[in-house]
ZAVO-934523 format. One record per residue: y, z, x of N, C-alpha, C in turn; residue in one letter. Coordinates in steps of 0.2 Angstrom, whole numbers, plus 5000, padded with zeros to 4 digits. Atoms other than C-alpha are relative to their C-alpha. Layout:
BEGIN
YZXYZXYZXa/...
//
This chain:
BEGIN
499450005004500050005000500650005004m/499350004996501849965006500450074998q/499649945002502850125008500749994998e/499350015003504450144999500049964993g/500050045006503950024985499750054994i/500349965006503750124968499449974997p/500650025003502150114959500249984993l/499950035006502150014943499550044995e/500449975005501450104927499949964995r/500250055006500450004914499550034996i/500549975005499450054899499749944997e/500350065004498149944891499250025000g/500750005001496349914887499649965005t/500450044995494949874900499649954996l/500350055004494449714892499349975003e/500550034997493249644905499950035007k/500149984993492349714921499749945003i/500350064996492049574933499650025005r/500449984994491349674947500150085000f/500049934998490849854950499550025004y/500549984995489949934965500050084999s/500149935001489250104961500050045007e/500049974993489050134980500750015002e/499350004998490950104984500550024995s/499649995006491650134966500549954999s/499550055001492649974968499949964994y/500050035006493049894952500549945000l/499550055001493849724948499949984992v/500050015007494349704930500649974997g/499450045003495449624917500250064995v/499749955004496649744908500549964995l/499550025005497449694891500550054999r/499449965001499149764891500350014993c/499749995007500149834876500349944997r/499650065003501149674875499549944999d/500550055001499449584874499949955005n/500250044994499549494891499450045004n/500549984996498149514903500150005007t/499950004993498149564921499350025004i/500649984996496849584935500250065004t/499949934996496649764942499450015005i/500549994995495749814957500150075003v/499949934998495349994964499450034999g/500649965000494150134965500050044994n/500149975007493550204948499350035000f/500649985002492150304942499749954995p/500350055004490950214930500549994993p/499650015006492050134916499649954995m/500350045005491550044900500649964997q/499550045003492449894893500250034993e/499749975006493549954879500450065001g/499649944999494250104887500749995001e/499350014999496050134887500350045006t/499849974994496950174903500750005001l/499450014997498550214911500050005007a/500150024993498650144928500750005004i/499550014995499850154943499849965006k/500250044994499850024957500649965002g/499650054997500649894967499749934999q/500250075000500649704965499849975007w/500250034994499749604978499749934998q/500350065001499249424980499449995004v/500650024996497449384985500049935001h/500050074998497249224994499649964996p/500450045004495849174983500150014992r/500049985007496049264967500750014997y/499350005003497949264965500350074999g/499649945001499049404958499650054997r/500449945003498249574955500350075001q/499749934999498749754953499550055004l/500549964996497949864967500250074997a/499949935004497750034957500050065005v/500049944996498150194966499950064996e/500149945004498150314952499849984993d/500150025007497450314934499850064996w/500349955005496950414919499849974994e/500350035007495950384903500550034995r/499649985006496950384887499549994994l/500450015007496250394869500149934998l/499850075003496050214862500550014995p/499450005004497550174853499949964993a/500250045006496750054840499350014998t/500749995002495250064829499549955003e/500450054997494549904837499850035007e/500149974994494749994854499550065000g/500549955001493850144848499349974999l/500750035002492350034841499749985007k/500250024994492249954858499850055005r/500149944996492350114867499350044999y/500649965002490950204857499449965000l/500650045000489750054857499949975006s/500150034994489850024875499450025004s/500649984997488250114879500150075003g/499949944996489050274886499850064996l/500349945004488450384871499449974997i/500650025002486650374867500050014992k/500149995007486350344848500649964997g/499550045003487950244845500049935003i/500050074999487750054845500649974996g/499550035003488949924838500150024992p/500049995007488449954820500250074998v/499849935001488550144821500750015001t/499349994998490150134830500549974994a/499550035005490950024816500050054994d/500049965005490350144803500450075001k/499649934998491050304812500749984999i/499350015000492750224815500349984993v/499850025007492850144798500150064996d/500049935004492550324791500650045002h/499649954998493650424802500749975003f/499450034997494950304809500150025007g/499849984993495950354824499950075001l/500149934999495450534821499250015003d/500749994998493650494827499850045006t/500249964994493650564845500250084999l/499849935002494550724838499550034996e/500549975005493250754825499450015005i/500649994996491850724838500050065005m/499949954995492650844850500050074996e/499949945003493050984838499750024993h/500349985007492150964821499449955000d/500550064999490550854826499550004994p/500550005006489550914810500249954995d/499850055005490650794800499749935001r/500350074999489750644808499549994995l/500550015006488450674794500349974994q/499750035006489750614782499949925000e/500050084999489450434789499349984998v/500750035003488050334780499549995006e/500550014995486450334791500050055005g/500049954994486850484802499850074996i/500249945003485850634797500150065005g/499949944996485750804805499849995008f/500350014993484650754820500449955004r/499750054996485550594824500750035002k/499349984998487250684824499950055006a/500149954995486550824835499849965007a/500250044994485850684847500749975003d/499450034998487550594847500550055004i/499649954997488450764851499850025007l/500349984994487250804865500249955005k/499850054995487550634873500750005002s/499350004999489450644871500250065005y/499949954996489450814879499849995007r/500350024994488350754893500449955004q/499550054997489550604896500650045003y/499449974997490950724898499850045006q/500249964994489950834910500049955006d/500150054995489550674920500749985003v/499450024998491350624921500350065004q/499749954996491850794928499750005007n/500450004994490450784941500349945004v/499750064996491050614946500650015003l/499349994997492850654948500050055006v/500149954995492350814958499749975006f/500450034994491150714970500449955003l/499650054997492350574972500550035005q/499549974995493550694980499750015007g/500349994993492250714994499749935002y/500250074998491950524995499349984998g/500750025002490250524986500149954994i/500150055005489850364977499750024993g/500249995007489450344959499250014999v/500749995001487550314961499750065003s/500249934998487350464972500250054996q/499849955005488350564960499550014994a/500550005006487150514946499450035002m/500649974998485650564956500150075000r/499949935000486350734959500150034993l/500049975007486750754940499450004997y/500650005003485050704935499650065003r/500449944997484350844947500350064998r/499749935001485550984944500450014993y/499749995006486350944927500750025000g/499349985001487851034921500250055006s/499949954994487651154937500149965006n/499950044994487951004949500550035004t/499449984996489651064955499950075003i/500249934997489051244957499550005006e/500650014995487451194967500349975006q/499750044994488451074978500450055004v/499549964997489751204982499650065004r/500449944998488351344985499749985007e/500450024994487351244998499949925000n/500050085000487751055001499449975003p/500650034997486251035012499450004996y/500650005004485051064998499949934997r/500050075003485550894991499549955004m/500450054995484750805006499250014999a/500749985001483050895002499849994993e/500250005007483150894983500049934997d/499850065004483850724978499849935004v/500150064997483150554983500649965001f/499450044999484450444991500650035002g/499549964998485550584996499850025007i/500149994993485550595015500450065003g/499649944996486150725028500749985000f/499350024999487750625031500450024994k/499749985006488250645013500150074999t/500049935001487850825012500550035005a/499649984994488650855029500849994999d/499350015002490250775023500350054996k/499849955005490450895009500050075003i/500049944997489951045019500650015005a/499449994996491251015032500750014997l/499450005004492550985019500150074997k/500049935003492051155011500150055006l/499849954995492451235028499450035004g/500549984996490751255036500149995007l/499950014993490851275055499549945003p/500450054998490151125065499450025004e/500649974996488951235075499650054995d/500349955005488351335059499249995000a/500750005000486451375060499749954994p/500350045005486151295043500149935001e/499950074999486951135048499549975005r/500550024995485851125064499349994997i/500750015003484251155054500049954995r/500050065004484751035041500049935003a/500050064996485050905054499349995003s/500750014997483350935062499549984994i/500550025005482450925045500249924998s/499850075001483450765041499749955005y/500250044995483050685057499249985000t/500850015001481150715055499849964994l/500150045007481250655037500149935001s/499850074999482150495042499449975005r/500550034996480850465056499349994996a/500650015004479450485043500149944996a/499950065003480250355033499949935004e/500150054995480150245048499349995002q/500750014999478250275049499850065005g/500249954995478250415062499850074997h/500249935002477250575060500350065004v/499649954997478150665073500549975005y/499650034995479550645086500050045006l/500049964994479550695104500750045000p/499449955000480750845107500649975002r/499550034997481850745118500449954996e/499750055005482050605106500350034994t/499749965005482350725092500750025001l/499449974998483750815101500649945001f/499550064999484550645106500249974993e/499850025006484550585088500450054996q/499649955003485250745082500750005002i/499350004997486750735094500349944997n/499750065003487050555088500250014993g/499949995007486950615070500750044999l/499449945001488250765072500649985004l/499350024998489650665080500049965007g/500050054994489150565096500050055006g/500149974993489150605115500550055001a/499449964998490850685116499950074997e/500149945003490250825104499350035001q/500749994999488450845111499950085000n/500249935000487651015107499650025006l/500449984995486851115120499350004998n/500750005001484951085121499750074998d/500349935001484651275122500250024993a/499849985007485651295106499649974995y/500550035004484651165097499350035000l/500749974999483051235104499950074996d/500049945003483551405097499949994993q/500150015008483651345079499349964999e/500750035001482051235082499550055000l/500549954999481051385087500150054994r/500049965006481751485072499649964994e/500450045006481051345060499350005002m/500749994998479451355070499750064998v/500249945002479351535067499950014993k/500150005008479551515048499549944998h/500550055002478251375049500249944996k/499850065003479351245043499949945005k/500150054995479051145059499450035005l/500549984995477651145072500149965006y/499950044994477751095090499350005004c/500650014996476251035101500149965006e/500050054994476050965118499549955000q/500450065000475350795118500149965006i/499950034994475150725135500650035004g/499549974997476750745144500750014996d/499549995005477850765128499950064996i/500149955006478150905116500249974994e/500050035006477850835099500350054995a/499749965005478950905085499849974993v/500250025007478150895067500350044995y/499949975006478750925050499450034998y/500649965002477551055043499549964996a/500550035004476750945030499649945004p/500350054997476350805042499550035006f/500449964996475650925055499350024997y/500649985003474450995043499649944998q/500450065002473950825036499749975006a/500350044995473650745053499450055003e/500549964997472650895060499450014995k/500549995005471650925044499649934998n/500350075001471350735041499449995005s/500550014995470450725058499450054999a/500549955001469450885054499549974994r/500450025006468850815037499749945001l/500350064999468550645043499350015004l/500649994996467350705057499550044996l/500549965004466550825044499649954996h/500350055004466250685032499549955004l/500450054996465550565045499450035002s/500649974998464250695050499650024995r/500449965005463750765034499649954995m/500350045005463250615023499349985002a/500850014999461350585021499949935003k/500250064997460650445032499349984996s/500650025004459350345021499549985005y/500650014996457650315028499949925001s/500150074999457050145035499749964994p/500350035006456050115019500549994994l/499450005005457550155007500549945002e/499550054997458650045018499749934999t/500350075001457449895018500049984993s/500150025007457149904999500749984997q/499450015003458949914995500349945002a/499750074997459549775007499649944997l/500350065003458149665001500149984993g/499850015007458549684983500749974999a/499350035000460449654986500049935003v/500050074997460049504997499749954995k/500450045005458849434983500549984995h/499550025005460249444971500649965002d/499550034997461549384983499849965006n/500350034994460749254994500549975005p/499550034996462449195001500350055005h/499849954996462749355010499949995007l/500150014993463049335029499650065003t/500349944996462149435042500550055002e/499549954999463849515046500050054994e/500049965006463949575028499450054999q/500649965000462149635028500050065005l/499949954995462549735043500550054998q/499549955002464049815035499650054995v/500449965005462849875020499650055004l/500449954996461649945033500450065003d/499649954997463050035042500250054995e/499849965005463650105026499550054997a/500649955002461950185022499950055005m/500249954994461950275039500650035003h/499449964998463750335041500450034994n/499649975005464750455031500749974999g/499350035001466450365035499949935004v/500150074997466450175038500749964999l/499450055001467950055041499849935001v/500250075000467749875037500749965000v/499450044999469149755043499949935001t/500150074999469449575043500649964997g/499550045003470649435039499849964994g/500150045006470849315024499449965001p/500650055000469249215020499450035003g/500649974996468049335029499550044995t/500549975005467249405013500150074999g/500049935001467949575012499950024992k/500149985008467949574992499349994999t/500850015001466149504992499650055003t/500449944997465649645004500150064996t/499949955005466449764992499550004994i/500450015005465449694978499250025002k/500749984998463849704988499950075002a/500049934999464249884993499950044993l/500149975007464349924974499349994998l/500750015002462649844971499650045004s/500549964995461849934986500050074997t/500049935001462450104981499850024993f/500249995007462050084962499250005001r/500750004999460250034968499750075002l/500249934997460250204977500250064996l/499849955006460850294961500650045003r/499449964998462450344969500649984995q/499450025004464050354958500549985005k/499550034996465350244966500749994997v/499350015003467250254963500349955005l/499650054997468350114968500750014999l/499349985001470150144972500449955005a/499550034996471750064980500650035000a/499449964999473450124986500549994994p/499550025005474450034972499749974994t/500250035006474249974954499849935001g/500150075000474349794959499449995004r/500750014997472949814972499450024996a/500649985004471849904960499949954995a/500250055005472049774947499749945003k/500350064997471649634959499350015002r/500749984998470049724966499650014993v/500449995006469549764948499849934997t/500250075002469649574943499549975005e/500550034995468749524959499350025000a/500649974999467349644958499650014993t/500349995007467049674939500050084999g/500049935001467149864942500750035000q/499349975001468649964936500250045006e/499849964994469650024951500750044997a/499449965002471050154950500550005006s/499649984994472550194961499750075003t/500349944997472150334973500450064996i/499649945003473550444964499650014993h/500349995007472650414947499350035001r/500649974999470950454955500050075002l/499949934998471650614962500350044994l/499749975005472450654945500650035001e/499349974998474250674951500450004994y/499649995006475250744937500550065001n/499549945000476550874932499850064997f/500249945004476151054928500650055000t/499549955001477451174921500050065005e/500049954995477951294935499849985007g/500350024993477051204949500349935002e/499850064998477851034948499549955001g/500550055000476950874953499550025006f/500549994995475250894962499449974998n/500650035001473550824964499550054997f/500549965003472250904952499450005003k/500650004997470850844962500150025008r/499949974993470650944979499450035002n/500649974997469451044989499750054995e/500349965005469251164974499849964994d/500250045006469051024961499949935002n/500150074997468350874970499849954995p/500250055005468050704962499250005000v/500750015001466350664955499849945003d/500250064997465650534967499650015006a/500450004994464350504980500349955005g/499750054996465350354987500749984997v/499350025002467250314987500149945005v/499850064996467750134992500849994999i/499250015000469650114996500149935003v/499850064998470249934996500750005003d/499350004997471949885005500150065004e/499949944996471650025017500650005005a/499450004996473049975028500650024997s/499549975004474250035015500050074999m/500149925001473650215015500450035006v/499749964995474850325024499750075001d/500349944998474450495031499950054995l/500049955005474950615017499549984995l/500550035006473950505004499350015003l/500749994997472450505016499850075000m/500249935000472450685018499850034993y/500249985007472450714999499449974998n/500750035002471050594997499450045003l/500549974996470050675010499850074997l/500149935003470250855002499649994994k/500350015006469650784986499349975000a/500750035000467950714992499550065001l/500549955000466450824989499649995007p/500450004995465250875003499549955000a/500550055000464050735008500249934997g/499850075002465150595000500149955005c/499850054995465350435009500749974998r/499350035001467050355012500049935004l/500050074997467150165015500849974999v/499350025000468950105020500049925002m/500050074999469149915018500749975000v/499350034999470749825024500149955006g/499950054995471549705036500550045005d/499649964996472149805051500649965004v/499550044997473249655057500649994996d/499550015005474349665042500550065002q/499549954999475949775042499750074998l/500249945001475649955043500350034993p/499849975006475850075028500850015000a/499349985001477650105021500250075002v/499949924998477450295023499850015007g/500149984993477150395039499349995002a/500750004998475650365049499849925001g/500350075000474550215054499350015000n/500649975001472950275047499449955002v/500550044999471850125047499949985008l/500050024993472350075065499750065004r/500249944996472050255071499350015000d/500749995001470350265064499649955004l/500350054995469850105073500150025007i/499949994993470650145089499750075003f/500349934998469950325090499349995003s/500750014998468150255093499550054997g/500549955003467450405083499849984993e/500250025007467350315066499749945001i/500450064999466050185064500549944996q/499650065002467050015062499649945000c/500350075000466549835058500549954998f/499550055002467649685059499649944998r/500350065002467149535049500449945003l/499750064996467449375059499849934997g/500250075002466549235050500449984994y/499650035006467649125039499649964996i/500550045005466749055024500349935000f/499850075000466748865022500549984995r/499550015005467748865006500750025003q/499449974997469048975015500349955006a/499850044995469048855030500449944998r/499750065002469648715019500750024997e/499349985002471248815014500450015006s/499649994994472648795026500450075000m/499749935000473348965020499650045004i/500549964995471749045028500149985007v/500050034993471748925043500650025003v/499449984996473548955047500150075001n/499949924999473549145044499650025006a/500449984994472149155057500349975006h/499750024994473049045069500650045002r/499449954999474649155067499750065003v/500349944998473549305070499750005007n/500250014993472849225086500549985005q/499450024995474549185093500149935000g/500050085000474448995088500549984995e/499650035005475748895079499649984994m/500350035006475248855061500049935000p/499950075001474848675057500549994994y/499550015005476348615048500049934997l/499950075003476048425044499349984998n/500650025003474248425038500049984993v/500050025007473948335022499650044995k/500449955005473348485012500550024995k/499649995006474048534995500150084999k/499949935001474048724998500550035005d/499649974995475248745013500549955002f/499550054998476948665016500550045004f/499449984996478348685029500649954998f/499450045001480048625024500650025005m/499649984995481248615038500850004998h/499349995001483048685036500250065004e/499849954995483948785050500650044997e/499449975003485548825040499850054995d/500249955005485348995031500249984993p/499750015006486448945017499649944996e/500450065003485548775014499350024998q/500749985001483848865016500050044993a/500049965006484348985002500049954994a/500050045005484848844991499349964998e/500650035001483248754994499450044997l/500449955003482248914990500150004992v/499850005007483148914973499749944997v/500250065003482848734970499249994999q/500750005000480948754974499850044994l/500349965006480748894961500349984994c/499750025006481848824948499749934997r/500250065002481148644948499449975003e/500550044997480048574961499350034999r/500649975000478648704961499750004993l/500250005007478548724942499749934998p/500250075001478348534941499449985004n/500550024996477148524955499350044998y/500549965001475948664949499549974994g/499349975001476348684935499950085001p/500049934999476748864940500650034996y/499549965004477748994929500550035006d/499549974995479349034939500050085001p/500049935000479249214934499350035002l/500749974999477349254934499649975006l/500450034995476649134947500450005007d/499650014994478049114960500350075003l/499649944997478649254972500349985007q/499650014993479949234986499950065004v/500049944995479649345001500549985006l/499550014994480949365015500050065004t/500149944995480949475031500650054999p/499549965000482649545028500450014994m/499649995006483849615015500749975000r/499350025000485649575021500249945004k/499850064997485749395026500149954994t/499950055005486149235018499449984996a/500650015003484349205014499550064999a/500349945001483949385012499850024993g/500249985007483249484997500650014995v/499449995004484949534990500349944997d/499750065003485749364989499649964997r/500450045004484249274984499850024993l/500149985007483949384969500649984996n/499450025004485749354963499949924998v/500150075001485449164965499549984996m/500650015004483749164958500150024992l/499949985006484249264943500549954996q/499650055003485649144939499749944999q/500450075001484448994941499550014995a/500650005004482949064932500150044993l/499849965006483749184919500750014999n/499350005000485549144917500250044993p/499849975006486649234904500049964994p/500050045007486549184886500250054995a/499749965005487249244870499450044997i/500649965003485449304864499750045005d/500349954995485049394881500450065001l/499749944999485549574881500050025007i/500049984993486049644898500450065000e/499749944998486649804906500150005007t/499950004993487349844923499950075003m/500149944997486849974935500149995008s/499950014992487449994954500249935002r/499850064998488249834953499549944998g/500550055002486649744947500049994993n/500050025007486549654931499250004998i/500750015002484849684922500049974993f/500050045006484549554908499350004997r/500750015004483149534895499649945004l/500450054997481749434904500050005007g/500050004992482249484922499450035003d/500549984996480949514935500350065004k/499849944997481149694942499550035004v/500549964996480349804955500250085000m/499949934999480249994956500050015007q/499849994993480950054972499850085003v/500249944998480350234973499450034995r/500649975004478750334967500350044994n/499949955006478950404949499450024997n/500649985002477450494946500050024992y/499949985007478050554929499949944995q/500050065004478150374923499349965002k/500550034997476650324934500149935002e/499850064997477550184942500250015007v/500049994993477650164961500449955004f/499650044996478650094975499749935001n/500350074999478349904975499749974993g/500350035006477749884957500549964997d/499550055003478449734948499849994993i/500150015007478749704930500549964997g/499550045003479749614917500450044995l/499649965005481249684907499849974993v/500250035007480549664889500450034994t/499649985005481849764879500650045003a/499449964998483649834881500350024994i/499749975006484249954868500750045002d/499349974998486149994871500150064995k/499949945004486150114856499750065003e/500349954997484850214864500150015007a/499850004993485450184881499350005004s/500750004997483650134886499849925002e/500350074998482749984895499350015001m/500750004999480949944894499849955005v/500350054995480049864908499250004999v/500750005001478249804906499749985007t/500350004994477149824921499349974999f/500750015000475449744924499650055003r/500449944998474249884925499249985001d/500750014999472349894929499749974994v/500350025007471749874911500449954996i/499550045004473249804902500750015002m/499349994999475049774902500350074997d/499849935002476049944901500750005000r/499249995001477849964894500250075003p/499749944998478850094903500750014998v/499349995002480450164896500550035005v/499549974996481950194907500750024997y/499349995002483550284902500549975005d/499650044996485050194908500250045007f/499849974994485450334920499450005006t/500550014995483750294929499949935003e/500150074998484050114932500149995008l/500050004992484450154951499350005003d/500750014997482550154953499849935000e/500250075001482449974949500549955004l/499650064997483049814958499749944997v/500350065002482849634954499549985005l/500650014996481249564961499849925000s/500250074999481349374961499949995007y/500150004992481449394980499850085002a/500149944998480649544988499850005008v/500150004992480449595007499250005001s/500750014998478749555015499750075000v/500349935000478449745017499950024993h/500149985007478649774998499449964997k/500550045003477349634995499350025002s/500749984997475849725004499650024994q/500549995005474349744993500049964994g/500050055006474849604981499849935002s/500150075000474349424979500349974995e/499650045005475349294971499749935000y/500250075000474849114966500349965005p/499650044995476249044976500550055003v/499549964997477349124989500549955003i/499550044996479049044996500350055005v/499849954995479549125012500549965005m/499650024995481149085022499950035007p/500149974993480849105041500549965004v/499450024997482549085050500150045006l/499849964994483149135067500550054998t/499649955003484449235057499650064999q/500549945001482949355054499750025006h/500349994994482649375072499850075001y/500149934999482649565072499350024997m/500749985004481049565060499549945001l/500450054999480249405066499450025004l/500649984996478549475071499449974997q/500650045002476749405071499750034994r/500449975005476049535059500449994993n/499650025006477549505047499949934997l/500250075002477249315046499350004997l/500750005002475349345045500050034993y/500049965007475649475030500349954995t/499750045005476749355021499649944998g/500450055002475649205022499450024996i/500649985003474149305017500150034993t/499949985007474949355000499949944996r/500150065004474749174994499349994998a/500650025002473249134984499949924999k/500150085001473548944979500449965004k/499550044997475048894988500550045004l/499549974996476148945003500549955002a/499550054998477848865006500550045005v/499549974995478848915022500649955000l/499450034999480648865023500450025006v/499749984994481548865040499949965006g/500050044993481448815058499450015004s/500549994995480048785070500150055005k/499849954995480948895082499950074998k/500149935002480949045071499350014999a/500749995001479149015067499750025007l/500349994993478749015086500250075003a/499849934998479749175089499650054997i/500449955004478749265075499350005003a/500750014998477049195082500050045007v/500149974993477449255100500250075000r/499849935000478149425095499550044998n/500549955002476749545095500250075000t/499749935000477849695096499950034993r/500149975006477049795082500450065000a/499649945001477949945075499750065003e/500349944997477650085087500250064996d/500049945004477350235078499850075004r/500249944997477250415084499550034996y/500549975004475550465077499550035005t/500649974995474050565085499450014996f/500749995004472650555072499549975005l/500650024996471650445084499950055006d/500149954995471950575098499650064997g/500449945003471350715087499349994998r/500750015001469850625082499649995006l/500350004993469450595100499850075003k/500149934997469650775104499550044995m/500549965004468450825089500450064997g/499749945002469650935080499650054997e/500549955002468751095077500150024993a/500049975007468351165059500550065000d/
//
């Protein structure tokens, strides 16, 4: 703002929101002034609804592209001055239970006194036709909640907290949000998904907490270890931990003395929030849950591997003979896997595409049924469970559902199946085992009864699990767990260029790009902007006509990065506009700057055990009810499609999923994948990422990009190095 120039005050109705970012609170809107003229306004606001009446103060500026606009410095809400404004305000979705029809009835009945009556005499709402006692109570509750939310947003904005983060805090703490934040800001980082240490620290320092306060140091230790876990690490070396903490707390010029950090670290160890252990020449610092999970997983794996019954030569011969008779096409490799499964309590089976992993699972099911063993089949995600169910004919469940993960009053969320209440099974087979992280593995192992067999099937060359740990790799590298790699590629698979090229990439060779096959195409385009346009064109026109393939159900765009011209975020906006553009009959709502429209393809981005939807699950928006402030997303489940209801305040758990990252695609298969591979993605161009992306395709894979980018990915064998020690603990034979 230019100093010395007085601010202009204007009143009007917010007619249109052109853009709003819940992260930055930045709004671009159209204000209809009292004289009926319209102006463009820009500035930082809490969530606004079209139809609200505002008094704003600001200075005029000329944007080189968008022209004259008022940069708002100060604002206040006013009561709508007209009945039409009241109707738009009430029906905008901010009050659950009031849609356009109900808003018309209320305002027609009470006129300009509507808000006064809702505030001071809400029982009178029952005078309106169609509003009974219960609906009036629901409207009042939502109206009061809306007022609470506004108070919280205004309070937190004073500390630089964005709207989406403020809404997460409100969902966790409700009307006590302001009190909880003032009492202990660092609790936010532990209690609320998406609120990190930096946000909490910003508030704590503004509230006057000293920079070297013990609670600040301990919170920084917890946060750093938690962030490391999100990057896949089970522990951090003490030296690395302290280095990251000093970077977090203000840079080299404000480095804290290692002795002081160590003092707070030892205090947390004393209270068993952390564990320290010497691993080789480094001191490893563990967050308590990961230490217990790693140590006890090793113990339970070794116990399982030794305790399972080994079948006699006669039993083995009879079972294998019967299975081979019913399945004459089983290879010697697959028969050897069956034999190993009958003599080992824990078995790992790994192999690339086309090597018969699914056929092997079917043969394992047949073998153990002949031996009268109860076999349970599971996978880490609903998508993977559905796929293996369809492929084997036996119902599979997610590991969470197998372990009966649910909510108990007073206890919160936990696994009902554990060492005291094990699953009823003689054999448990887990498909897509590369996706299983350490904590999930530990909870599975605790729930297996004595003598139960565990068979882990997966592709160790894919990207590792999203969560902490590298379980499948550690089991194989330990040398203590029986492992078998399927290497034979079946003839039918050898005819697929998807399979052939996946194996070439995995072996460090360039994929064949010009072979006259109909299931693998490479389209050369080096310019990221043009590549993005080509991806959209492929999804909108060329591939649906080539297949025919359904753009929503059959096609999936995979991309290595989020924030690039051909990254996840931009492609989703472009693909939404191309495949599901706005229309008069398509209801839509906005959250975090994202527009969700009826028919959109969306993805869950965090585990929500209450709704039984998990990070990476993809569904379609099948209903939006603005009066109830709810959106319905239908997900493909193991047995049948399942609708899940989201309150509008929960929409930050969803993102558009016309394009997803390769990491998020793990455990899924799609009829067609389209994948940009560009030098702009240099940071993530790795062999296992390219391999994982190609292997997601069942019928057709289309790569868009440059040969140079492909060559970079094929040569780059730098797998994600993770600090884990499960393999070492298995080698050491962790004691009971």
